[in-house]
Structures are given as structure tokens and as C-alpha cells.
N, C-alpha and C positions, 0 to 999 in steps of 0.2 A: 068744521067741524069738524075738516082730517084730524083738525089734534086730537079734539076731544073723542074721535076714532079709537083712534093713537093709542090714548091712555085705557080708554075699555078691554083695549085686544089684548093691551101687556099685562095689563090685571088679570085677563081670563085664564091667560098662561101662565105665568107665575103663580098663580091658583094651583090649576091642572098638575102642574111639576109636579110640584111636591101633596098630593091627594097620596096618601095611600091607599089603593089599590090591593083588593084580596082575593088571591083566585083559589081553588081546594082542588086537590089534586085526588081523585077517586084511587081504592087501595084494593087488595083482593085481599082475602084468604086464604091459605090453604094447609090442611088438613088431608083430607082424603073424604071425608066424610061427614057430608050438609044437614046431611038426616037425619045424625045427633042434633039432639035438642040444646044441647049445653052449645057447643060451633056455634049458630045459627043462631043462638043466643048475646053471645059472644063475639059474632059481626055484627051484627045490629047495637050495642051497648057501644061500643066504639065509633061506629057509624055519627050516633045518636050523641054524642059527644063529642064529636073532634068535629061535623058535619060535615062532614067528606060521606060522598056515596061511598059504599061497599059491599062489594061481592063474594059470595063465598063462591068454590072454583070446588064442584062435584068432578071429580078423577073416575071415569065408570059406574060400576053399582057399586060404589060407597067400596064399607067395612073391607069386604070380601077381597075385591080387585085394590086394592090399597095394603091388601097380604100375599097376593099373591102375580102380581101382574109386576115383573119385569121395571124396576122406575125409568128406564129409557121410554117405556113404550106412555106412562106416568105424567113423565114430559112433555113430547109431544100431544097427546088430547091437551093439556093445560095449556100449550103453545100454539095451537090451532083455535084453543079459544084465546085467548088473549090478543088474538092478533084479529079475530070475526068481528070483540067488540069496539065497538064505536067511540064509545065509553072512556077506552082506555089509550085510544091513539095517541094523545098527547102525553100522554105517562103516566105511569101510576106505581104506589107502593106497595109492597109486597110484606106481609105476616105472616111467619111460617111457626105452625104446631107440630114439633115433635118431626116427624118424617118429613111432612110440608118441607122443611124447611129444606129437605134435600129436594125434592120438587123445582122447589124456589128458585135457587142455587143453577137447577140447568135449564130452566128458564133462562133465568140471565145469562146464563155462560154458555148455551152451546142453541136457543132459538134464534135463528135466524129474520130477519128484519120483521123482530119483533117492538113492539114499541119503550119506548125508555123506561129500565125502572129507575127512580130515585131517588126511597129507602129502605132500605130491607132492616125488617125488624122479628127479632126471631126469636121465638120462645123456647125453650128445651132441644134444642135442636145437634141433634149425634152429628156434627159438620166434621172432626178429625176421627167419623164410627164408630162404636161399639165394639166393646169382648161378648157382650153379651145379645146374643138374641129377646129383643123387649116382651114384655109379657103379654101375653097370648091371652088365657084365660082358659075357658071349656064352651066347648060347641063345638057345633062338626066346623069348623075355618080352622080350629085349635089343634084337634086332631091331625091335621091334613099336615097345620107346621108345625107339628111335634116330630109327627113321621120322617118329615122331608129330612132335620134338625141331626134326625138319630145317622139322613142318609153323607157323605162329603160334602161340608158342608161349601167349598171353594166346587167340584166340578160343578161341566156345563148341565145339569140338572139341575140340581139345583137351584143355582143363581137365572135359570129363567125359569122357576115357579116360586120363590121365595123371596117377598120386595126386599125383608132384610137383610138378609145373604148378598146382598151390592154395600153392606156399610156399614157391615161382619169384619172388625179386623181383629185377630187372634195376633196379640202385641210378642211371641213367641212360635208362630208360626207365620212368618214374614213376607220372606218366599211364595210361597203357594198362595198366599194373602197376593202381590203385585202380578206374579201369573193369571190366579184365577178366578181371581173380584173380578167383576166386571163393570163395575160403577163406580165406587168412590177413589178411584186410583185414578181415573177419568176427571172426575168434576176437581179433587183436589191440586191433579200433574202432579202426582206420584212420578208418573216413570220417568228415568232418565233420559230414554229415548225416544218416548210421545208426548215432550214436552211444548205444549199449543201458548203462544205465547199470546192468542185470542182471547180466549177463553182467562187471562190475567186483566187484559184488557179489561175486559168488558166486566171483570166484577172490580178494578180501580178504579172504575165509571161511577159507582154509587157513592150519591152523595153524604149517606148517612150507614152503619151498618148497630145495630144495635143488637146485642148479645145477651140473652135474660139466662141466669141460669138459677133454675130451684138447688135453693139449699139441702135440702132432704130430698132431693129425686135418687129413685136406684131402681127407675127404670134404666136408666142408659149408666151404663158403665163405661167408665169413670162420669161423675156429671160436669166432669172440667173438659168435656167434648163438645159441652154450650159456648163455650167461649172456645172452643180448638183445642183448648189441653190437652195430654195424652197421654199413654206410657213409653216409656222410651220401646227402639225397637231391642227385641231381645229379651224382656224381662218385663213385670208388673207391678215393678215398682222405683224408682217414687212416679209417680206422677206428673210429671212437665203442668208447666206454665207455658200459656201461649207463646209464650216470647222466647220461649226454649225449641221447641221443637225445628225439628228441619225445617218445617211447611214455613214458618213465621223465617227464620236464621237466614234463607234460602230463599223467602219471598218467589216460591210455586205457586201462591195463586192472587197474592199481592195486600195480602191482609198486614204486611211492617206496610206496605207504603200510606195505606190505608190508613191506620195507625199511628203514621209517621205524617201523618195531615194531620192527626185529629180528628181523624170520623168513625174512628172503631168503640161505642159501648161499652165497657165489659160492669153489667150490672147484675149480684144478685143477689132474690128475693128468700121468702120464707117461702117453706111450702114445698110438696109431695109435688113430682111430674105435672105440672100446666096446673097448679091450684095458684092464682093467682091472683090477686085479692082487686074489689075495682081502684082505691084507694092504689094501689100500684100500675094499675094498666092505667089510668088517668094519671100518674107520675110521670110512667116512665116508657107506656105508649103513645097517649097521646099526641103528646106535640111534634112527634114525625109526623099525626097525620092529620092536621088541622092547617085549614086554609093563610098560607103563607102573607103577609106587607109584604109593597115593595114599593119604594117612591120610585117612580118612572123617572125617566131620564131623554130627553129629546137627543140625545152626540153635542148641542150647542155645549160649545163649553168644554169638553169631557171626554171620554172614549166608550165614553155606555154605547154599546150595539143595540140596546131598546130604540123599537121609534113609535112614534104617533100611527094610530089605524086611522086608513083612510077616512074614515067618516069623519073627527076629529079634525083634521086637518077641513075638510070639505065645509064643515061648519065656520072658522076660522075665516075661509075667504070667501064666504055666501058674505059674515060680518063686515070683512074691508072690500071686498070688491078686487077690481084688482091690482094684483099681485106681481107684480113684472120687478117693482121696485124694492119688493120685499123677500131678498133671495131667503133668508134664514126662514120663512114659506116653505120653502120647494121643498118635495119628497123628493 
């Protein structure tokens, strides 16, 4: 009888060890205006295709605050929200849209005590800055924006009342940028006397960084900023690929470290700013959101840190009975 029990249990354990266990990590979408139908539809599509729960995180009152609220304040709002969401407590992925990418990176680098971020998928993000304030359009908000632009862009007043001013980087005004711009120099660890190793450490913790650039983007100047490419200090030519920028070469935030490890994906898709097809969403975004398969290892005969849940061990013990003489079944 004991021999039969041993045979059954051995087969049971062997089967469990090599069953792929699928688990799903939730994701958040950061754009700034979740009430915009296109963003909500985008979130729903990604959730349906990946099988992962998706959440669009609203920042303040949407479009208005997205333009006039300083990015540091927008980041604090998102930081507080993700820490309160139980669904994200074990980790989550970020999908950033345009300016939302900088908010997402701010959460990654600045948010104390937040849940871990696994993958960061960036669509049209001004990561290295932009040499022109993104197109606003017409309407009350844009009248205010245009008025602020006419003032000194790196003044304290404009920096406090126009969100894009926090990542406006004029190549011919680098000293003024480093001195007056309140957001991007900090985010990108550009200030020689204030580089923060914690920001770099948190950035390097990403499992994957997916950088999607739109080939006909006329909103971001230059469009290569989506890949961390930019102009050299002092001029508008040439456009440097990311690997030739100081940020990359000196590894200020860990982009080179991630790239050397094969964890940065540089992707170019056709279309204007944020105009991505369903096919390219499925090809370049969904694989990083989809539930992953893993073969669980108990650690027997190997160095894996995975452990079986107590409930499984309890079930085995109930089948076996006394386990005093079965040390490999002990937890």
C-alpha cells in the first residue's frame, strides 16, 4: 500500500512541476485625459487582446490639468492612485501615450513605496524633450497656452502654469534649460551636481522598455525623441540617435544598461503622432501585456527561489500521511 501511495504521489508531483502556470499582470494607460473616447477604446482593446486587466488613470480634470498642471503634481496624483489600487499591489505594466510617458517615468523614478513596474511601453513619448511646444489647437485652453508661450519659457511662472514647458528643450539655450526647466533635467539626471543613483536604479529595474516612434510624427520635434534621440547641445543638426547622446553614453538614467541587457526595443511604425493600427498594437504592445507562462520549480536539484503554495503541500501531506521521513516535502 505504501509503495502504491509513493508511486501516485511521485507522479502527482512530477506533473505539477511541469504544468505551465499562466498569470496576468494588470496594466495602466497614462495619457492625462481618460474621458477622451479614443483613449478609453484603446485601453479596452488592449485589455481584450491581452487578457490582462487595464486601467486608464485620469489626472485631475483631464485635458485642462494635463496642459496647465505642473508635471510633478500630475506624477504625485498618479503615484497616490497606483499605491491605493489593490489590483496593482503585486506589480503592473505601464502603457504611456505622448506626455503620459513622462508621467509614467516620473512614477517609476520618483514614486516612493509604489508597487513594482514590470514593462514600460511608450508610444510617442518626448523622452529627450521637444524643441517645440506640442500642438494645442484652438479653444480657451489653447489661448492660455499661447499666451504663456509668449513669455519666457523657462521662467518660474511659465514652468508652474504650463506642463509642456517642463520638457521643452531648446538646443541653443541649454544653460537656460538646465537652470530654469523644472522637470526634464531632473527626470533624465542631466544636472551634473544633482544626479540621483536611485532614479537610475529604478529605471534599470524594468524588465522591458518598448519605445515606439511614429515615422510621420510632426508633434514631437524631433520625432526621434521617442527613442531618446535628440539634437546636440548648441544646434539643431544633426539629429543624434540615442546611442550617440550624452544621456546614453554616460548612462545617466540607465538606458545604456538596459539596452546592453537586451531589454530596450526600438520600434518604428508608420503614421502621425499616436496613430497606430490595430495590427501594430497586437504586434508590438500586446505581447508585453499578455499573461506569461512559467514552469514552476520547487527548488529541488536547482537554485530556483519558487516555492509551492502551502495549500498544495497540505494536499500532498493529506495523501501521504506522516511526512517525518520525507524531508523533500517539508517547507
